[in-house]
C-alpha positions as semicolon CSV with decimal commas, in nm:
position;residue;x (nm);y (nm);z (nm)
1;M;12,633;11,581;1,494
2;K;12,645;11,437;1,831
3;Q;12,291;11,321;1,892
4;M;12,194;11,409;2,264
5;S;11,874;11,300;2,510
6;P;11,610;11,538;2,520
7;L;11,696;11,649;2,853
8;E;12,119;11,708;2,780
9;E;11,936;11,893;2,414
10;I;11,742;12,140;2,694
11;R;12,049;12,160;2,922
12;H;12,311;12,227;2,645
13;S;12,077;12,484;2,475
14;A;12,035;12,684;2,807
15;A;12,420;12,695;2,831
16;H;12,399;12,874;2,533
17;V;12,115;13,092;2,646
18;M;12,359;13,190;2,957
19;A;12,653;13,284;2,729
20;T;12,444;13,488;2,514
21;A;12,307;13,677;2,847
22;I;12,677;13,703;2,987
23;L;12,821;13,835;2,660
24;R;12,512;14,091;2,662
25;L;12,601;14,208;3,029
26;Y;12,975;14,164;3,016
27;P;13,094;14,215;2,659
28;E;13,443;14,171;2,722
29;A;13,380;13,826;2,856
30;Q;13,595;13,554;2,676
31;L;13,423;13,212;2,657
32;D;13,560;12,837;2,671
33;I;13,305;12,559;2,680
34;G;12,975;12,517;2,792
35;P;12,835;12,161;2,831
36;P;12,552;11,976;2,960
37;T;12,626;11,741;3,250
38;E;12,446;11,507;3,436
39;T;12,286;11,760;3,679
40;G;12,261;12,067;3,457
41;F;12,520;12,279;3,271
42;Y;12,811;12,509;3,309
43;Y;13,035;12,750;3,113
44;D;13,374;12,851;3,147
45;I;13,434;13,217;3,131
46;D;13,735;13,450;3,141
47;L;13,633;13,777;3,304
48;D;13,835;14,006;3,505
49;Q;13,509;14,126;3,732
50;K;13,463;13,852;3,993
51;L;13,112;13,723;3,952
52;T;12,890;13,708;4,295
53;A;12,547;13,557;4,388
54;E;12,378;13,922;4,240
55;D;12,557;13,854;3,916
56;L;12,373;13,565;3,867
57;E;12,017;13,691;3,909
58;K;12,130;13,958;3,642
59;I;12,230;13,686;3,407
60;E;11,942;13,480;3,488
61;A;11,704;13,781;3,439
62;E;11,870;13,818;3,062
63;M;11,806;13,464;2,999
64;K;11,455;13,530;3,061
65;N;11,470;13,806;2,782
66;V;11,665;13,563;2,541
67;I;11,421;13,279;2,597
68;G;11,114;13,551;2,546
69;E;11,268;13,636;2,244
70;N;11,192;13,271;2,094
71;Q;11,523;13,269;1,934
72;R;11,564;12,956;1,682
73;F;11,906;12,744;1,699
74;E;12,073;12,714;1,392
75;R;12,346;12,479;1,277
76;M;12,601;12,544;1,044
77;E;12,876;12,326;0,904
78;V;13,174;12,520;0,785
79;S;13,525;12,453;0,651
80;R;13,859;12,512;0,914
81;E;13,911;12,835;0,744
82;E;13,552;12,949;0,754
83;A;13,572;12,840;1,132
84;V;13,886;13,054;1,190
85;K;13,723;13,368;1,031
86;L;13,387;13,331;1,214
87;I;13,574;13,283;1,553
88;E;13,784;13,620;1,468
89;E;13,461;13,801;1,385
90;S;13,290;13,684;1,719
91;G;13,594;13,821;1,889
92;Q;13,622;13,506;2,119
93;T;13,980;13,440;2,014
94;R;14,139;13,370;2,372
95;Y;14,028;12,987;2,429
96;K;13,788;12,900;2,106
97;P;14,107;12,862;1,860
98;G;14,215;12,613;2,084
99;R;13,915;12,430;2,089
100;L;13,877;12,426;1,729
101;A;14,260;12,276;1,691
102;D;14,112;12,004;1,908
103;I;13,887;11,879;1,601
104;P;14,101;11,615;1,419
105;E;14,113;11,686;1,051
106;G;13,881;11,573;0,833
107;D;13,591;11,568;1,107
108;T;13,283;11,777;1,070
109;I;13,339;12,163;1,236
110;S;12,993;12,295;1,309
111;F;12,870;12,626;1,498
112;Y;12,529;12,704;1,618
113;R;12,389;13,067;1,623
114;N;12,084;13,187;1,825
115;G;12,014;13,558;1,802
116;E;12,339;13,750;1,800
117;F;12,551;13,486;1,966
118;L;12,757;13,209;1,766
119;D;12,957;12,929;1,924
120;L;13,180;12,649;1,788
121;C;12,989;12,334;1,907
122;A;12,920;12,005;1,786
123;G;12,548;12,008;1,909
124;S;12,257;11,868;1,942
125;H;12,015;12,182;2,042
126;V;11,627;12,220;2,126
127;N;11,489;12,445;1,787
128;Y;11,365;12,743;1,953
129;T;11,468;12,882;2,299
130;K;11,124;12,897;2,421
131;K;11,154;12,520;2,464
132;I;11,345;12,585;2,768
133;K;11,105;12,592;3,039
134;A;11,275;12,552;3,361
135;Y;11,615;12,642;3,462
136;K;11,812;12,798;3,744
137;L;12,161;12,933;3,800
138;L;12,349;12,764;4,091
139;S;12,672;12,861;4,154
140;I;13,009;13,003;4,076
141;A;13,322;12,816;4,098
142;G;13,709;12,862;3,964
143;A;13,810;12,603;3,703
144;Y;14,149;12,580;3,541
145;H;14,127;12,585;3,173
146;R;14,133;12,246;3,063
147;G;14,160;12,092;3,401
148;D;14,540;12,195;3,426
149;E;14,607;12,382;3,698
150;K;14,892;12,549;3,535
151;N;14,671;12,711;3,354
152;K;14,480;13,042;3,422
153;Q;14,158;12,976;3,634
154;L;13,837;13,074;3,475
155;Q;13,521;13,141;3,661
156;R;13,253;12,841;3,597
157;I;12,887;12,935;3,583
158;Y;12,672;12,616;3,712
159;G;12,330;12,598;3,633
160;T;12,012;12,333;3,584
161;A;11,760;12,297;3,353
162;F;11,449;12,038;3,345
163;P;11,141;12,011;3,081
164;S;10,918;12,151;3,363
165;K;10,884;12,360;3,676
166;D;10,765;12,073;3,875
167;E;11,085;11,850;3,792
168;L;11,319;12,199;3,895
169;A;11,171;12,244;4,180
170;E;11,206;11,890;4,294
171;Y;11,543;11,912;4,212
172;L;11,599;12,251;4,384
173;H;11,453;12,059;4,706
174;N;11,708;11,809;4,682
175;L;11,958;12,020;4,618
176;E;11,896;12,212;4,977
177;E;11,835;11,850;5,122
178;A;12,194;11,765;5,028
179;K;12,332;12,073;5,190
180;K;12,191;11,969;5,526
181;R;12,357;11,646;5,492
182;D;12,715;11,760;5,325
183;H;12,896;11,503;5,516
184;R;13,206;11,804;5,520
185;K;12,917;11,993;5,723
186;L;12,782;11,678;5,937
187;G;13,146;11,552;5,991
188;R;13,237;11,886;6,195
189;E;12,929;11,892;6,396
190;L;12,947;11,494;6,488
191;E;13,306;11,520;6,532
192;L;13,363;11,208;6,281
193;F;13,692;11,350;6,097
194;E;13,925;11,628;6,032
195;I;14,116;11,759;5,757
196;S;14,421;11,963;5,885
197;D;14,646;12,187;5,675
198;A;14,903;12,108;5,939
199;V;14,893;11,724;5,789
200;G;14,795;11,809;5,449
201;Q;14,486;11,844;5,199
202;G;14,336;11,529;5,124
203;L;14,443;11,340;5,412
204;I;14,178;11,231;5,666
205;L;14,209;11,230;6,033
206;W;13,960;10,975;6,196
207;K;13,843;11,111;6,499
208;P;13,705;10,871;6,756
209;A;13,343;10,869;6,645
210;G;13,449;10,841;6,271
211;A;13,689;10,554;6,352
212;V;13,384;10,367;6,541
213;I;13,164;10,383;6,201
214;R;13,508;10,277;6,017
215;Q;13,574;10,003;6,269
216;E;13,235;9,859;6,241
217;L;13,224;9,857;5,879
218;Q;13,571;9,682;5,847
219;D;13,449;9,426;6,097
220;F;13,133;9,367;5,927
221;I;13,314;9,301;5,559
222;A;13,573;9,082;5,756
223;E;13,332;8,838;5,869
224;E;13,153;8,831;5,536
225;L;13,533;8,754;5,379
226;R;13,595;8,498;5,661
227;K;13,257;8,307;5,542
228;G;13,405;8,352;5,163
229;G;13,717;8,196;5,222
230;Y;13,942;8,499;5,230
231;D;14,293;8,528;5,396
232;Q;14,369;8,853;5,542
233;V;14,737;9,012;5,459
234;F;14,904;9,329;5,540
235;T;15,164;9,499;5,313
236;P;15,366;9,818;5,339
237;H;15,265;10,191;5,242
238;I;15,568;10,216;5,000
239;G;15,714;9,959;4,764
240;K;16,010;9,989;4,480
241;L;15,906;10,187;4,172
242;G;16,025;9,868;3,971
243;L;15,744;9,692;4,123
244;Y;15,497;9,969;3,946
245;K;15,698;9,968;3,652
246;T;15,642;9,578;3,614
247;S;15,242;9,641;3,681
248;G;15,216;9,920;3,454
249;H;15,098;10,172;3,700
250;F;15,388;10,363;3,655
251;P;15,386;10,528;3,405
252;Y;15,009;10,462;3,276
253;Y;14,896;10,674;3,627
254;Q;15,196;10,857;3,647
255;D;15,020;11,203;3,667
256;S;14,789;11,116;3,934
257;Q;15,068;10,956;4,194
258;F;15,329;11,106;4,409
259;P;15,649;11,172;4,298
260;P;15,877;10,901;4,345
261;L;16,101;10,857;4,639
262;V;16,489;10,801;4,586
263;D;16,660;10,643;4,860
264;R;16,934;10,824;5,079
265;D;17,264;10,711;4,930
266;Q;17,156;10,748;4,597
267;M;17,024;11,128;4,645
268;E;17,342;11,209;4,796
269;E;17,566;11,079;4,496
270;L;17,325;11,242;4,281
271;A;17,351;11,597;4,466
272;H;17,750;11,555;4,445
273;E;17,687;11,496;4,076
274;G;17,502;11,821;4,085
275;C;17,193;11,660;3,957
276;T;16,880;11,877;3,904
277;C;16,530;11,791;4,002
278;A;16,415;11,810;3,643
279;E;16,714;11,538;3,560
280;L;16,641;11,342;3,857
281;S;16,266;11,343;3,733
282;N;16,380;11,224;3,371
283;R;16,631;10,981;3,475
284;I;16,360;10,814;3,724
285;K;16,112;10,801;3,421
286;D;16,404;10,662;3,210
287;G;16,461;10,388;3,437
288;D;16,789;10,495;3,522
289;I;16,727;10,513;3,900
290;D;16,495;10,260;4,057
291;G;16,323;10,456;4,342
292;Y;16,060;10,405;4,589
293;L;15,670;10,492;4,543
294;L;15,388;10,536;4,765
295;K;15,180;10,298;4,725
296;P;14,900;10,372;4,467
297;M;14,747;10,028;4,411
298;N;14,784;9,702;4,640
299;C;14,766;9,471;4,361
300;P;15,126;9,425;4,285
301;M;15,225;9,335;4,664
302;H;14,967;9,092;4,680
303;I;15,125;8,905;4,362
304;Q;15,419;8,920;4,547
305;I;15,256;8,729;4,840
306;F;15,103;8,459;4,574
307;K;15,427;8,440;4,394
308;S;15,631;8,352;4,733
309;S;15,498;8,008;4,738
310;P;15,447;7,743;4,503
311;H;15,051;7,656;4,416
312;S;14,878;7,355;4,279
313;Y;14,543;7,374;4,107
314;R;14,405;7,207;4,378
315;D;14,503;7,525;4,616
316;L;14,299;7,747;4,382
317;P;14,126;8,006;4,445
318;V;14,357;8,166;4,646
319;R;14,167;8,489;4,766
320;L;14,375;8,754;4,963
321;A;14,249;9,071;5,130
322;E;14,380;9,360;5,304
323;F;14,257;9,701;5,444
324;G;14,515;9,860;5,227
325;T;14,594;10,248;5,241
326;V;14,696;10,390;4,897
327;Y;14,803;10,731;4,781
328;R;14,710;10,932;4,477
329;W;14,775;11,250;4,374
330;E;14,440;11,492;4,296
331;Q;14,457;11,828;4,214
332;S;14,389;12,045;4,519
333;G;14,053;12,191;4,298
334;E;13,941;11,827;4,287
335;L;13,971;11,744;4,657
336;N;13,635;11,712;4,822
337;G;13,599;11,626;5,207
338;M;13,610;11,249;5,201
339;T;13,487;11,158;4,860
340;R;13,813;11,290;4,723
341;V;14,120;11,263;4,891
342;R;14,507;11,166;4,845
343;G;14,503;10,901;5,102
344;F;14,259;10,624;5,126
345;T;14,201;10,304;5,258
346;Q;14,045;10,061;5,041
347;D;13,856;9,742;5,144
348;D;14,083;9,555;4,866
349;A;14,109;9,159;4,747
350;H;14,243;9,006;4,484
351;L;14,153;8,655;4,363
352;F;14,374;8,399;4,181
353;C;14,197;8,126;4,001
354;T;14,158;7,877;3,726
355;P;13,972;7,968;3,412
356;D;13,713;7,722;3,477
357;Q;13,654;7,902;3,830
358;L;13,664;8,255;3,681
359;S;13,278;8,298;3,648
360;E;13,176;8,155;3,988
361;E;13,466;8,367;4,177
362;I;13,289;8,686;3,981
363;K;12,957;8,602;4,079
364;G;13,076;8,565;4,456
365;C;13,247;8,899;4,431
366;L;12,890;9,062;4,304
367;D;12,707;8,859;4,570
368;L;12,916;9,028;4,860
369;V;12,873;9,329;4,687
370;K;12,486;9,312;4,705
371;T;12,512;9,187;5,056
372;V;12,694;9,523;5,148
373;F;12,447;9,730;4,939
374;G;12,129;9,564;5,087
375;T;12,247;9,569;5,461
376;L;12,270;9,934;5,432
377;G;11,953;10,018;5,280
378;M;12,173;10,100;4,912
379;S;11,942;9,864;4,685
380;D;11,865;10,126;4,458
381;Y;12,180;10,071;4,221
382;R;12,278;10,014;3,852
383;V;12,603;9,881;3,698
384;R;12,849;9,996;3,417
385;I;13,065;9,732;3,226
386;G;13,391;9,909;3,159
387;L;13,492;9,758;2,819
388;R;13,845;9,833;2,612
389;D;13,801;10,033;2,300
390;P;14,006;9,845;2,067
391;D;14,112;10,140;1,869
392;S;14,291;10,274;2,174
393;S;14,674;10,168;2,266
394;K;14,572;10,213;2,668
395;Y;14,477;9,865;2,692
396;V;14,761;9,567;2,736
397;G;14,710;9,183;2,686
398;D;14,550;8,958;2,439
399;A;14,264;9,047;2,271
400;S;14,107;8,658;2,294
401;N;14,149;8,723;2,662
402;W;13,962;9,061;2,702
403;D;13,709;8,891;2,492
404;A;13,643;8,618;2,727
405;A;13,657;8,817;3,036
406;E;13,374;9,109;2,849
407;A;13,139;8,819;2,779
408;I;13,152;8,660;3,138
409;L;13,104;9,022;3,270
410;R;12,795;9,097;3,052
411;E;12,618;8,745;3,141
412;L;12,672;8,773;3,520
413;A;12,599;9,177;3,496
414;G;12,234;9,056;3,329
415;G;12,170;8,827;3,601
416;L;12,195;9,072;3,883
417;G;11,830;9,203;3,787
418;V;11,958;9,562;3,799
419;P;12,007;9,810;3,495
420;F;12,324;9,754;3,304
421;T;12,509;9,948;3,051
422;E;12,828;9,869;2,845
423;E;13,088;10,157;2,832
424;P;13,364;10,120;2,573
425;G;13,674;10,283;2,690
426;E;13,619;10,270;3,052
427;A;13,793;9,958;3,138
428;A;14,133;9,941;3,359
429;F;14,453;9,911;3,109
430;Y;14,469;9,556;3,264
431;G;14,104;9,431;3,219
432;P;13,737;9,510;3,213
433;K;13,539;9,581;3,510
434;I;13,185;9,626;3,652
435;D;13,104;9,930;3,869
436;F;12,842;9,958;4,106
437;V;12,666;10,298;4,078
438;V;12,431;10,356;4,394
439;K;12,149;10,625;4,407
440;D;12,102;10,770;4,755
441;V;11,810;10,859;4,949
442;I;11,760;11,185;4,772
443;G;11,840;11,030;4,398
444;R;12,222;11,118;4,374
445;E;12,482;10,876;4,195
446;W;12,769;10,766;4,349
447;Q;12,998;10,490;4,204
448;L;13,064;10,274;4,494
449;G;13,244;9,922;4,459
450;T;13,415;9,746;4,164
451;V;13,473;9,417;4,044
452;Q;13,790;9,378;3,772
453;V;13,917;9,099;3,551
454;D;14,273;9,072;3,520
455;Y;14,490;8,863;3,277
456;N;14,764;9,074;3,225
457;L;14,943;9,133;3,571
458;P;14,970;8,753;3,627
459;E;15,162;8,790;3,286
460;R;15,355;9,090;3,382
461;F;15,472;8,930;3,727
462;D;15,526;8,556;3,572
463;I;15,298;8,419;3,819
464;E;15,181;8,055;3,759
465;Y;15,045;7,714;3,954
466;I;15,096;7,355;3,837
467;G;14,780;7,215;3,698
468;A;14,613;6,857;3,676
469;D;14,847;6,805;3,372
470;N;15,124;6,848;3,565
471;Q;15,245;7,157;3,388
472;P;15,240;7,551;3,477
473;H;14,964;7,747;3,402
474;R;14,899;8,120;3,429
475;P;14,590;8,248;3,687
476;I;14,341;8,498;3,643
477;M;14,342;8,757;3,868
478;I;14,042;8,921;3,969
479;H;14,068;9,276;4,196
480;R;13,741;9,353;4,385
481;A;13,654;9,592;4,652
482;P;13,280;9,634;4,774
483;F;13,344;9,976;4,959
484;G;13,622;10,117;4,720
485;S;13,751;10,321;4,935
486;M;13,638;10,362;5,346
487;E;13,666;10,744;5,317
488;R;13,457;10,780;5,008
489;F;13,205;10,511;5,126
490;V;13,178;10,677;5,498
491;G;13,131;11,008;5,342
492;V;12,878;10,886;5,129
493;L;12,683;10,725;5,434
494;I;12,706;11,021;5,600
495;E;12,513;11,208;5,365
496;H;12,284;10,891;5,258
497;F;12,197;10,867;5,625
498;G;12,208;11,242;5,708
499;G;12,426;11,138;5,981
500;N;12,116;10,909;6,143
501;F;12,311;10,614;6,119
502;P;12,188;10,269;6,204
503;L;12,197;10,153;6,562
504;W;12,486;9,922;6,447
505;L;12,689;10,168;6,317
506;A;12,627;10,463;6,552
507;P;12,903;10,609;6,719
508;E;12,729;10,638;7,035
509;Q;12,432;10,395;7,025
510;V;12,246;10,460;7,365
511;R;12,221;10,788;7,597
512;I;12,060;10,750;7,945
513;L;11,909;11,049;8,067
514;P;11,773;11,046;8,429
515;I;11,507;11,275;8,483
516;S;11,639;11,409;8,815
517;E;11,972;11,331;9,072
518;K;11,756;11,076;9,254
519;V;11,793;10,845;8,994
520;N;12,149;10,869;8,919
521;D;12,235;10,537;9,103
522;Y;11,973;10,338;8,898
523;A;12,097;10,500;8,572
524;N;12,448;10,410;8,679
525;D;12,312;10,079;8,706
526;I;12,187;10,072;8,362
527;L;12,484;10,216;8,209
528;A;12,705;9,943;8,362
529;K;12,456;9,682;8,252
530;L;12,475;9,805;7,853
531;K;12,864;9,860;7,901
532;A;12,879;9,504;7,988
533;A;12,716;9,398;7,669
534;K;12,944;9,630;7,471
535;I;12,687;9,889;7,373
536;R;12,817;10,221;7,322
537;V;12,646;10,409;7,571
538;T;12,633;10,774;7,777
539;L;12,497;10,877;8,078
540;D;12,370;11,248;8,073
541;H;12,463;11,384;8,426
542;H;12,354;11,746;8,299
543;D;12,153;11,934;8,594
544;E;11,865;12,023;8,314
545;K;11,515;11,931;8,263
546;L;11,437;11,629;8,051
547;G;11,322;11,811;7,735
548;A;11,664;11,997;7,722
549;K;11,838;11,640;7,754
550;I;11,653;11,502;7,464
551;R;11,709;11,808;7,249
552;R;12,038;11,736;7,276
553;A;12,065;11,385;7,231
554;E;11,844;11,437;6,893
555;T;12,080;11,718;6,775
556;E;12,392;11,458;6,849
557;R;12,210;11,210;6,641
558;V;12,209;10,949;6,919
559;P;11,973;10,686;6,819
560;L;11,818;10,546;7,109
561;M;11,772;10,728;7,445
562;I;11,674;10,557;7,790
563;V;11,481;10,782;8,023
564;C;11,434;10,665;8,372
565;G;11,249;10,878;8,690
566;E;11,176;10,776;8,999
567;K;10,897;10,543;8,865
568;E;11,092;10,334;8,661
569;A;11,337;10,322;8,886
570;A;11,107;10,156;9,167
571;E;10,961;9,934;8,882
572;G;11,278;9,828;8,814
573;K;11,158;9,977;8,443
574;V;11,313;10,191;8,185
575;S;11,134;10,400;7,899
576;L;11,291;10,341;7,541
577;R;11,296;10,650;7,362
578;S;11,377;10,625;6,963
579;R;11,478;10,832;6,643
580;I;11,531;10,546;6,434
581;G;11,181;10,403;6,455
582;K;10,879;10,364;6,652
583;S;10,858;10,030;6,683
584;I;11,105;9,962;6,948
585;E;10,993;10,222;7,161
586;G;10,816;10,173;7,495
587;S;10,843;10,090;7,872
588;Y;11,065;9,778;7,961
589;T;11,236;9,619;8,224
590;A;11,610;9,677;8,200
591;D;11,688;9,306;8,074
592;E;11,387;9,350;7,816
593;A;11,545;9,685;7,698
594;L;11,876;9,529;7,661
595;G;11,739;9,222;7,451
596;K;11,564;9,469;7,221
597;I;11,880;9,669;7,176
598;L;12,115;9,378;7,120
599;G;11,842;9,246;6,860
600;V;11,849;9,582;6,659
601;I;12,224;9,557;6,659
602;A;12,271;9,212;6,576
603;E;12,012;9,220;6,257
604;K;12,154;9,545;6,142
605;T;11,815;9,681;6,139
606;L;11,801;9,998;5,916
607;P;11,646;10,326;6,047
608;E;11,240;10,335;5,974
609;S;11,166;10,565;5,722
């Protein structure tokens, strides 16, 4: 029996209670799976009737009846033959037989019964339904059976459950707050980005305001890279398919890549031969045709840059950095604004070092990630160490190299002073990694930033340096990306800050609000002074009362407002009004105000909570 945490048991049991209620209300429903998740639970059902929010209320009311009956959860371990019979008797014959077939021969097959409901399930559960104290059904979404869009789309009902009503209330409050912070909603309101069907789903159009945020982040990390001895490079958006066959990205991740491209001469020749699409695909897979691939990774191209020149051990480490755009094929149902896309730009870097340098170079990468998170007020994070699964054939390379790299990552993760977990089976196919999981201001977790050790790509591409012994040696490669994806990172930042960006990141940093037309000349002088200091500033010329101008600036998330009236103009002063903290507010001369603004920008001060 799979042992779950107490919270997982509550949520898993709530999923079974929900399924019980669904079958009472809709006996014709066919059930697929209903697992617990990090935030609650869901159940996938096949039902001709399209469920609505009103139906959720009915299901939730029936769940209350099931819980009130205080049904006992009973575990049954059965043979495969008995399992087949139980599934047939339950009438759940559309999806459960397939799930039964997934259980390897020799493994325990178990069912759980509560009241009249029986489900193929590994467990575990609470003892009685009355232990489910606080629950809520949240939404309905479409979900393809087994996540494959070639299969039928089922209805997935999401819910959540907690040990207490207070915890549930807090979660529901944060859920409402998350809706207000949704980067897709704020992205439209603040005109940060656009996704156009004419361009393609999962492909982000950065509007001017969003481009400012992206550029500021790039400038920030670029300065840190300069301090860290990195060299910037640029590589093309496509490369020969053979490059990615050598690296192993094709075919390891073939299903998550765009189909290969064939050059024009080959395509015309194949068309003349009557080659079908299916034949073309198979010939590309078999290596008969070497096409091109939209770049899914930057690393093979960085390796070619390293390989283009001879290197001595005295040249190492070599640190190559690029804001490189890559392309991955995500299923349409998995796309989500900026946080799950098909084209994204990584703040990517690859370090080539000697074995003696490895630990210090990884530490430098981890320190850079800590700097990024600290600057942006994302200091609540944990670390996952992705290790290989020795029983899996997915991983390539020498076991002793894997052991050495995993030992170094364990040691360095332990020195970060944050919680960390080891997760076998979560390594990249070429080496172990450290992923950073950040908690935002309303408690949601996001995977941001990664550092990966790689002994295998240097081997596959036969790169080397000349050591102190005047003999060729294989460098070790480190992959690292503190932001990860610029698109995903900015999407998370929009939600983390709720659109109220720190002054240094804000697309519009200051808005000048003249009280009347009489002070327009003075306001324009202030405007010119701030623009000369490279502050992103506008002037509100609307013929409105000051209150309306302030409300508009607040709605548009402008961090600072400079109010000037006849009194201020006569005294050569301005009044600073702030959305990011009271400490900067007050009456200042124009030069004093400029100094304060520049100081907050230079220090990358975070908004006051």
